C-alpha positions in Angstrom: -35.9 -17.6 101.7 -37.3 -20.6 99.9 -35.6 -19.6 96.7 -32.2 -19.6 98.5 -32.9 -23.0 100.0 -33.8 -24.5 96.6 -30.8 -22.9 94.9 -28.5 -24.3 97.6 -30.0 -27.8 97.5 -29.7 -27.8 93.7 -26.0 -26.7 93.9 -25.3 -29.5 96.4 -27.1 -32.1 94.2 -25.1 -31.0 91.1 -21.8 -31.1 93.0 -22.5 -34.5 94.5 -23.5 -35.9 91.1 -20.3 -34.7 89.5 -18.3 -36.3 92.3 -20.1 -39.6 91.9 -19.5 -39.8 88.1 -15.8 -39.2 88.6 -15.3 -42.2 90.9 -13.6 -45.4 89.7 -12.2 -44.2 86.4 -9.0 -46.3 86.8 -7.7 -47.3 83.4 -4.3 -48.8 84.3 -2.3 -50.0 87.3 1.4 -50.6 87.8 2.8 -52.9 90.4 6.0 -51.4 91.9 9.2 -53.1 93.1 8.3 -52.4 96.7 5.0 -54.2 96.4 2.9 -51.0 96.1 0.5 -50.4 93.2 0.0 -47.1 91.3 -3.3 -46.5 89.7 -3.8 -44.2 86.7 -7.2 -42.6 86.1 -8.7 -41.6 82.7 -7.4 -38.0 83.1 -3.8 -39.2 83.7 -3.7 -38.4 87.4 -2.5 -41.1 89.7 -2.9 -42.5 93.2 -1.0 -45.2 95.2 -1.9 -48.1 97.3 0.8 -49.7 99.6 1.5 -53.4 99.7 -1.0 -54.0 102.5 -3.9 -52.3 100.7 -3.9 -48.8 102.2 -4.2 -45.8 100.0 -1.2 -43.6 100.7 -0.2 -40.1 99.6 2.7 -39.5 97.2 4.2 -36.2 96.1 3.6 -35.2 92.6 6.8 -35.7 90.5 8.1 -38.5 92.6 9.9 -41.1 90.5 8.8 -44.8 91.0 10.0 -48.0 89.5 7.6 -50.8 88.3 8.5 -54.4 88.8 9.5 -54.6 85.1 11.9 -51.7 85.6 9.8 -49.1 83.9 10.1 -45.6 85.5 6.9 -43.9 86.4 6.6 -40.3 87.5 3.7 -39.5 89.9 1.1 -37.1 88.5 -1.4 -35.8 90.9 -2.3 -37.3 94.3 -5.8 -38.6 93.9 -6.1 -40.5 97.2 -9.8 -39.7 97.7 -10.6 -41.1 94.2 -8.6 -44.3 94.7 -10.1 -44.8 98.2 -13.5 -44.5 96.7 -12.8 -46.8 93.7 -11.1 -49.5 95.9 -13.7 -49.5 98.6 -16.9 -48.9 96.7 -18.3 -52.4 97.5 -17.7 -51.9 101.2 -19.8 -48.8 101.4 -22.8 -50.0 99.6 -22.2 -48.1 96.4 
């Protein structure tokens, strides 16, 4: 019984540590014509924030246009990662 409890606790700790390391790996952002911002993470996946600062879902493959006219295709939908990166200071992390 104790062995199962220790194994479960260790698994949870490892999973939580992996999640914590992955947060906030934004390497680039693009401001879109509609006022939204698309953030690109180190692994190439993306997430979007609307013009009022809310993290919003976007379908993978959706074509967007940056303010400079550059076309950007959505890859991934990492809303949880972006929410964590943008609001890290508000949660005491």
